[in-house]
C-alpha positions as CSV (number, residue, x, y, z in Angstrom):
1,M,2.4,-15.1,13.8
2,N,-1.2,-14.4,12.6
3,T,-0.8,-10.8,11.7
4,T,-1.8,-10.4,8.1
5,H,-1.3,-6.7,7.6
6,C,1.1,-4.3,9.1
7,N,1.6,-0.8,7.7
8,P,4.2,1.0,9.7
9,T,3.6,4.6,10.8
10,R,5.0,7.4,12.9
11,T,3.8,7.4,16.5
12,L,3.3,11.0,17.4
13,G,3.8,11.6,21.1
14,R,1.8,14.1,23.1
15,L,5.0,15.8,24.2
16,A,5.3,18.3,27.0
17,L,8.1,20.8,26.7
18,V,11.0,19.5,28.7
19,G,13.7,22.0,29.6
20,V,13.4,24.0,26.5
21,L,12.6,27.5,27.5
22,V,14.3,30.3,25.7
23,S,15.5,33.5,27.5
24,L,15.8,36.3,25.0
25,T,18.5,38.7,26.0
26,S,19.0,42.1,24.6
27,A,22.1,40.9,22.8
28,A,20.2,38.0,21.2
29,W,17.5,40.5,20.0
30,A,20.2,42.7,18.5
31,Q,21.6,39.8,16.6
32,G,18.2,39.2,15.1
33,F,15.8,36.2,15.2
34,N,16.4,33.5,12.6
35,A,13.2,31.7,11.6
36,G,15.2,28.9,10.0
37,S,14.4,29.6,6.3
38,D,17.0,29.2,3.5
39,G,14.7,31.2,1.2
40,A,14.6,28.5,-1.4
41,L,11.1,29.2,-2.5
42,G,11.8,32.9,-3.1
43,E,9.3,35.7,-2.7
44,V,5.8,34.3,-3.3
45,V,2.5,36.1,-3.7
46,I,-0.7,33.9,-3.5
47,S,-3.3,35.8,-5.5
48,T,-5.8,33.0,-6.3
49,N,-7.0,30.0,-4.4
50,T,-3.9,27.7,-4.1
51,T,-3.2,24.2,-2.7
52,I,0.4,23.3,-1.9
53,T,1.4,19.7,-1.4
54,L,3.6,19.6,1.6
55,P,7.2,18.3,1.3
56,P,8.1,15.3,3.5
57,D,9.3,17.5,6.4
58,G,6.4,19.9,6.1
59,K,8.8,22.9,5.8
60,L,8.0,25.7,3.2
61,Q,11.0,28.1,3.1
62,Y,10.4,31.5,1.7
63,R,12.2,34.8,1.3
64,K,8.8,36.5,1.7
65,L,5.2,35.3,1.6
66,T,2.0,37.3,0.9
67,V,-1.5,35.8,0.7
68,E,-3.6,38.5,-1.0
69,A,-7.2,39.4,0.1
70,G,-9.7,37.0,-1.5
71,A,-7.2,34.2,-1.9
72,T,-7.1,31.0,0.2
73,L,-4.0,28.9,0.7
74,N,-4.7,25.2,1.4
75,F,-2.3,22.3,1.9
76,T,-2.3,18.6,0.9
77,R,-1.0,16.4,3.8
78,N,2.3,14.6,3.2
79,G,2.9,10.9,3.9
80,R,4.0,11.5,7.5
81,N,1.1,14.0,8.2
82,T,3.5,16.6,9.6
83,P,2.3,20.1,10.6
84,V,2.7,23.0,8.2
85,F,5.9,25.0,8.8
86,I,6.0,28.3,7.0
87,L,9.4,29.8,7.5
88,S,10.4,33.2,6.0
89,Q,13.5,35.4,5.9
90,G,11.2,38.4,5.3
91,D,7.7,39.5,6.1
92,V,4.7,37.1,6.1
93,V,1.6,39.1,5.2
94,I,-1.8,37.3,5.4
95,N,-4.6,39.4,3.9
96,G,-6.5,36.4,2.6
97,T,-6.9,33.0,4.3
98,I,-4.6,30.2,5.3
99,S,-6.7,27.1,5.9
100,I,-5.7,23.9,7.8
101,R,-9.2,23.1,8.7
102,G,-10.3,19.6,9.4
103,A,-12.8,18.1,7.0
104,R,-16.5,17.3,7.6
105,A,-17.5,13.7,7.9
106,L,-18.2,11.9,4.7
107,P,-20.7,9.1,3.9
108,N,-19.1,5.8,5.1
109,N,-16.1,7.6,6.5
110,G,-14.9,10.0,9.1
111,G,-13.6,13.5,8.2
112,V,-9.9,13.9,7.3
113,G,-7.9,15.9,9.7
114,G,-6.0,19.0,8.6
115,P,-2.2,18.6,8.1
116,G,-0.8,17.5,11.4
117,G,-4.3,16.8,12.8
118,F,-6.2,13.5,13.2
119,D,-9.1,11.9,11.4
120,G,-12.6,11.4,12.6
121,G,-13.8,8.0,13.7
122,K,-15.3,5.6,11.2
123,P,-19.1,5.2,11.1
124,G,-20.9,1.9,11.7
125,F,-23.3,0.3,9.3
126,G,-27.0,-0.1,10.3
127,R,-26.1,-0.9,13.9
128,Q,-24.8,-4.3,12.6
129,V,-21.2,-3.0,12.5
130,A,-20.1,-0.7,15.3
131,G,-18.4,2.7,14.5
132,G,-15.0,3.6,15.7
133,G,-13.5,6.2,18.0
134,G,-11.9,9.4,16.8
135,Y,-8.1,9.4,16.2
136,G,-5.6,11.4,18.1
137,P,-4.9,11.9,21.9
138,G,-8.2,13.7,22.4
139,G,-10.3,11.6,20.1
140,G,-14.0,11.3,20.8
141,L,-15.4,7.9,21.7
142,V,-17.7,5.8,19.6
143,G,-21.4,6.2,20.4
144,N,-24.7,6.5,18.7
145,G,-26.7,9.2,17.0
146,A,-29.2,9.8,19.8
147,C,-29.0,13.2,21.4
148,N,-28.2,11.8,24.8
149,D,-25.2,13.0,26.7
150,D,-24.4,9.4,28.0
151,T,-24.5,7.6,24.7
152,I,-23.9,10.1,21.9
153,S,-20.8,9.9,19.7
154,G,-18.1,12.0,21.4
155,A,-16.5,15.2,20.2
156,G,-12.8,15.6,19.9
157,A,-10.9,17.7,22.4
158,Y,-7.6,19.6,22.6
159,G,-7.2,22.8,24.5
160,G,-10.9,22.6,25.5
161,R,-13.4,19.8,25.7
162,R,-17.1,19.3,25.8
163,N,-18.7,17.9,29.0
164,G,-19.9,14.3,28.7
165,R,-18.8,10.8,29.0
166,N,-17.9,10.0,25.4
167,H,-16.1,13.3,24.6
168,G,-12.3,13.4,24.3
169,Q,-9.8,14.6,26.9
170,G,-7.6,17.7,26.6
171,Y,-3.9,17.4,26.0
172,G,-0.8,19.3,24.9
173,N,0.9,22.4,26.3
174,P,0.3,26.1,25.8
175,L,3.8,26.7,24.3
176,L,3.0,24.4,21.3
177,I,6.4,22.8,21.4
178,S,6.2,20.2,20.1
179,L,3.4,21.1,17.6
180,T,0.4,18.7,17.4
181,G,-2.9,19.2,15.7
182,G,-6.5,18.5,16.8
183,S,-8.3,15.2,17.3
184,G,-11.2,13.6,15.5
185,G,-14.8,13.1,16.7
186,G,-16.1,9.6,17.4
187,G,-18.1,7.6,14.9
188,G,-21.7,6.6,15.3
189,D,-23.6,3.4,14.6
190,E,-25.0,4.3,11.2
191,F,-23.2,4.5,7.9
192,D,-23.6,8.3,7.7
193,E,-22.4,9.1,11.2
194,G,-18.7,9.6,10.9
195,G,-16.7,11.9,13.2
196,G,-15.4,15.2,12.1
197,G,-11.6,15.6,11.4
198,G,-9.4,17.5,13.8
199,G,-8.0,20.9,12.8
200,G,-4.4,20.9,11.6
201,A,-1.2,22.4,13.0
202,I,0.8,25.3,11.7
203,L,3.9,27.3,12.6
204,V,4.4,30.6,10.9
205,A,7.8,32.1,11.7
206,S,9.5,35.2,10.2
207,N,12.8,36.9,10.7
208,T,11.1,40.2,10.6
209,R,7.3,40.6,10.8
210,I,4.0,38.7,10.6
211,A,1.0,40.9,9.6
212,I,-2.5,39.4,9.5
213,S,-5.6,41.3,8.4
214,G,-7.1,38.1,7.0
215,T,-7.7,34.6,8.6
216,I,-5.8,31.5,9.8
217,D,-8.6,28.8,9.9
218,A,-7.7,25.8,12.0
219,R,-11.2,24.8,12.9
220,G,-12.2,21.1,13.3
221,G,-14.5,19.4,10.9
222,R,-18.2,18.8,11.6
223,G,-19.4,15.4,12.6
224,S,-22.6,13.9,11.2
225,A,-24.0,11.8,14.0
226,G,-27.3,12.8,15.6
227,C,-27.1,16.3,16.9
228,E,-23.8,16.7,15.0
229,I,-21.9,16.9,18.3
230,N,-19.2,14.5,17.2
231,N,-17.1,17.3,15.7
232,G,-13.3,17.3,15.4
233,S,-11.5,19.6,17.8
234,G,-9.8,22.8,16.7
235,G,-6.1,22.6,15.7
236,A,-2.9,24.5,16.7
237,V,-1.5,27.8,15.4
238,R,1.9,29.2,16.5
239,L,3.2,32.5,15.3
240,V,6.9,33.5,15.9
241,A,8.5,36.8,14.9
242,V,10.0,39.9,16.4
243,R,6.8,41.8,15.5
244,V,3.3,40.3,15.1
245,E,0.6,42.7,14.1
246,G,-2.8,43.1,12.5
247,G,-6.5,42.8,13.4
248,G,-7.3,39.6,11.5
249,N,-8.7,36.4,12.9
250,I,-7.1,33.1,14.1
251,N,-9.8,30.5,14.5
252,V,-9.2,27.2,16.3
253,N,-12.8,26.4,17.2
254,D,-14.5,23.0,17.0
255,G,-16.5,21.9,14.0
256,N,-19.7,23.7,15.1
257,D,-18.1,26.8,16.5
258,W,-19.4,26.0,20.0
259,N,-16.3,27.2,21.9
260,V,-15.9,23.8,23.6
261,G,-13.6,21.5,21.7
262,F,-11.2,24.3,20.7
263,G,-7.5,24.0,19.9
264,R,-4.5,26.1,20.9
265,I,-3.0,29.4,19.8
266,R,0.5,30.6,20.7
267,I,2.0,34.0,19.8
268,D,5.7,34.5,20.5
269,T,7.0,38.0,19.8
270,I,8.8,41.0,21.3
271,D,6.9,43.8,19.8
272,L,3.2,43.7,20.7
273,T,2.3,47.3,19.9
274,G,0.5,46.4,16.6
275,L,-1.2,43.2,17.9
276,S,-5.0,43.4,17.8
277,L,-5.8,40.0,16.4
278,V,-9.2,38.3,17.1
279,F,-8.7,34.9,18.7
280,T,-11.6,32.5,18.3
281,P,-12.1,31.5,21.1
282,I,-9.9,33.8,23.2
283,A,-9.5,31.0,25.8
284,A,-7.3,29.2,23.3
285,R,-4.7,31.9,23.2
286,T,-1.4,32.4,25.1
287,V,1.3,35.0,24.4
288,G,5.0,35.0,25.2
289,S,8.5,35.8,23.9
290,N,10.0,32.4,23.1
291,L,11.6,33.4,19.8
292,I,12.6,30.0,18.6
293,S,11.2,28.0,15.7
294,F,12.6,24.6,16.6
295,P,14.3,23.9,19.9
296,P,17.6,22.0,19.5
297,V,16.3,19.0,21.4
298,V,12.7,17.9,21.4
299,P,11.8,14.8,23.4
300,R,10.0,12.1,21.4
301,L,8.2,8.8,21.6
302,D,8.3,6.2,18.9
303,T,6.5,2.9,18.6
304,I,9.3,0.5,17.3
305,Q,7.5,-2.8,17.4
306,V,3.8,-4.0,17.3
307,A,2.7,-7.6,17.8
308,G,6.2,-8.8,16.8
309,N,6.6,-6.6,13.8
310,N,9.5,-4.1,13.9
311,V,8.6,-0.5,13.0
312,P,11.3,1.9,11.7
313,V,11.7,5.0,14.0
314,G,9.8,7.9,12.5
315,S,7.3,5.8,10.6
316,T,3.7,6.9,10.2
317,N,0.1,5.4,9.8
318,L,0.7,2.4,11.9
319,T,-2.2,0.0,11.3
320,F,-2.5,-3.7,11.5
321,F,-5.1,-6.5,11.4
322,L,-5.6,-9.8,13.3
323,P,-8.0,-12.3,11.8
324,F,-10.5,-14.4,13.8
325,N,-9.0,-17.0,16.1
326,S,-5.8,-15.0,16.5
327,D,-4.0,-14.7,19.9
328,T,-5.2,-11.3,21.1
329,N,-2.5,-11.0,23.7
330,R,0.3,-9.0,22.1
331,T,2.9,-6.4,23.0
332,V,3.9,-2.9,21.8
333,R,7.4,-1.7,22.3
334,V,7.8,2.1,22.8
335,Q,11.1,4.0,22.7
336,A,11.6,7.3,24.7
337,R,14.3,9.7,23.7
338,D,15.7,12.9,25.4
339,F,13.1,13.2,28.2
340,G,15.7,12.7,31.0
341,R,12.9,11.5,33.4
342,A,10.4,8.7,33.9
343,V,7.8,9.1,31.2
344,P,4.2,8.1,31.7
345,I,2.9,6.5,28.5
346,E,-0.5,5.7,27.2
347,V,-0.7,3.3,24.3
348,T,-4.0,3.5,22.4
349,L,-5.5,1.0,20.0
350,T,-8.1,2.6,17.8
351,P,-10.1,0.1,15.7
352,N,-12.2,1.0,12.7
353,S,-15.0,-0.7,14.5
354,G,-15.4,-0.8,18.3
355,P,-14.2,1.1,21.3
356,V,-10.7,2.5,21.8
357,R,-8.5,0.5,24.1
358,R,-5.9,2.2,26.3
359,F,-2.9,0.8,28.1
360,L,-0.8,2.7,30.7
361,A,2.9,2.2,31.5
362,T,6.0,4.2,32.5
363,N,9.3,4.3,30.6
364,D,12.3,5.3,32.7
365,N,14.4,7.6,30.5
366,T,16.4,9.0,33.4
367,T,19.8,7.3,32.7
368,V,19.3,5.2,29.6
369,N,18.8,7.2,26.4
370,P,17.0,6.0,24.3
371,S,15.0,3.7,26.6
372,V,12.6,1.0,25.5
373,I,9.6,-0.5,27.3
374,E,7.5,-3.5,26.2
375,I,3.8,-3.0,27.0
376,P,1.3,-5.9,27.0
377,V,-1.9,-5.1,25.0
378,T,-5.1,-6.9,24.1
379,V,-5.9,-6.5,20.4
380,P,-9.4,-6.6,18.9
381,V,-9.7,-9.0,15.9
382,N,-11.2,-8.8,12.5
383,T,-10.8,-5.0,12.2
384,L,-8.1,-2.6,11.2
385,V,-6.4,-1.2,14.3
386,T,-4.3,2.0,14.5
387,V,-1.6,2.3,17.2
388,H,-0.4,5.4,18.9
389,A,1.7,6.1,22.0
390,W,1.2,9.4,24.0
391,T,2.8,11.0,27.0
392,K,1.6,13.9,29.2
């Protein structure tokens, strides 16, 4: 075949929660909530600005964690770009800042998404080379730098979206199971018009208490096209503990704090008496009592073959390239596991240059598990293409 480059990557499905609702009985509460930490990292105090490189599974397992006032805790994405999972046997106290914010667009590139979030679209070059769409299920579409609602580079979307043709579509579920970050803004047609990166995704879970007087910052990054509307969307923040308290701020706004392309916030707790957090924006927030860090079974999608190239299950950063004169009619094989139903699928091909291409199909996972479907796609040539598969 004519494929000259294939870099396998995980395909992160846009998974709805399927049959995984937790009913907390009084007996379960008495036994205590287990966040899932083995305490391997010990009791940690972050007193100065600190950047942690995430392990391959994204899990940071503490006995206790404190982020002091004036200190910011950042993270370097791992190879699979998982969310951040902060798990603690004891209290998690955030008096400073935890940041998973998406990055601002750079010259000749889109902004990098926060951990678990998606990058902004690539800029074009002098209108001779087109820009690309934002990455992620709510990625903004490619456009131009004019301040025109019909043609401008689109903003990323998640829990909320901006009105307009090129802006991304909302996705995900309020329970934040599974956990997915924000989507990138679309690129423009000039070299300095990249899209902003999407905000990241974080789970903070404690056996005992989460106390926040500081900030969790999961905002999207700012785009650089025209009126700077092509921002990344806000990301996802989920807090799980028997008691969640404090008057700090959780911010999942878009890159310009316009309360449109915001992300999602979920608080799961039993004791609400000390909860006075500021949610930015408040429309992003839901509250419940699903005291579980990771459900025993989470439905998932995986792309297992692209254009004849096999892709290992759980791979990430799936990009490939077809040179000129290649056969553009190819197939993508998508595997569904543990849905127990017919699964609507959208395969997206996001090129570095040119519009996003979307292909719809249904994978019947009712009786066969896992089940595999082969989806015909038409692939753009002479540009790197990133492949994802999503479900609603």
